[in-house]
C-alpha positions as CSV (number, residue, x, y, z in Angstrom):
1,M,12.4,44.9,12.9
2,S,8.9,43.5,12.8
3,K,7.8,40.6,14.9
4,F,7.6,37.2,13.2
5,D,3.9,36.4,12.8
6,E,1.4,34.3,10.8
7,V,1.7,36.5,7.8
8,A,5.5,36.1,7.7
9,A,5.1,32.3,8.1
10,A,2.6,32.2,5.3
11,E,5.0,34.2,3.0
12,L,7.9,31.8,3.8
13,L,5.7,28.7,3.1
14,D,4.6,30.2,-0.2
15,A,8.3,30.8,-1.2
16,L,9.2,27.3,-0.2
17,D,6.2,25.9,-2.1
18,D,7.3,27.8,-5.2
19,M,10.9,26.6,-4.9
20,A,9.9,23.0,-4.3
21,H,7.5,23.1,-7.3
22,Q,10.5,24.2,-9.5
23,H,13.1,22.1,-8.1
24,C,11.3,18.7,-7.4
25,Y,10.7,16.4,-10.4
26,T,7.1,15.7,-11.3
27,K,6.5,12.9,-13.7
28,K,4.3,13.9,-16.7
29,D,2.3,10.7,-16.9
30,T,1.4,10.1,-13.2
31,L,2.0,13.7,-11.9
32,E,3.8,12.1,-8.9
33,T,6.5,14.4,-7.5
34,D,9.8,13.2,-5.8
35,S,12.7,14.8,-4.0
36,G,15.3,13.3,-6.2
37,A,17.0,12.0,-3.1
38,I,18.2,15.5,-2.3
39,T,18.1,16.3,1.4
40,A,16.9,19.9,1.0
41,N,14.1,18.8,-1.3
42,A,13.0,16.0,1.1
43,E,13.0,18.4,4.0
44,A,11.1,21.0,2.0
45,L,8.4,18.4,0.9
46,A,8.1,17.1,4.5
47,L,7.5,20.6,5.8
48,L,5.0,21.4,3.2
49,A,3.2,18.2,4.0
50,K,3.0,19.2,7.6
51,Y,1.0,22.1,6.5
52,K,-1.1,20.2,3.9
53,R,0.6,21.7,0.8
54,F,1.9,18.4,-0.2
55,R,0.8,14.7,0.4
56,I,3.5,12.2,1.0
57,V,2.7,8.7,-0.2
58,S,6.2,7.2,0.4
59,E,9.4,8.2,2.0
60,F,12.7,6.6,2.9
61,G,15.7,8.8,4.0
62,R,16.2,11.5,1.5
63,M,13.7,10.1,-1.1
64,V,10.1,11.6,-0.6
65,V,7.4,10.8,-3.1
66,G,4.0,12.3,-3.2
67,Y,1.5,14.8,-4.9
68,W,0.8,18.4,-5.0
69,P,-2.8,19.2,-4.2
70,E,-3.5,20.3,-7.8
71,N,-2.2,16.9,-9.1
72,E,-4.3,14.7,-6.9
73,V,-6.4,12.4,-8.9
74,T,-9.7,13.8,-7.4
75,N,-8.7,17.3,-8.3
76,R,-7.5,16.4,-11.9
77,E,-10.9,14.9,-12.7
78,K,-12.6,18.3,-11.8
79,Q,-10.4,20.4,-14.0
80,P,-11.6,21.2,-17.5
């Protein structure tokens, strides 16, 4: 069995990021994403925020609200 390393950690973060993108609701008008008050979603978003893959703007218990990097206002303005 191989030793757990940065490559493995990056692969796990990528998988968690993909799962959270699919499972957490993003509003179509504001592009704000929330955990839906589901513990696993809240924990996933908090972990992704720790590694700069999500930005939390509000959190209370199981409810986490924020933005994916691609949905930040500054990044939306740059897109065609």
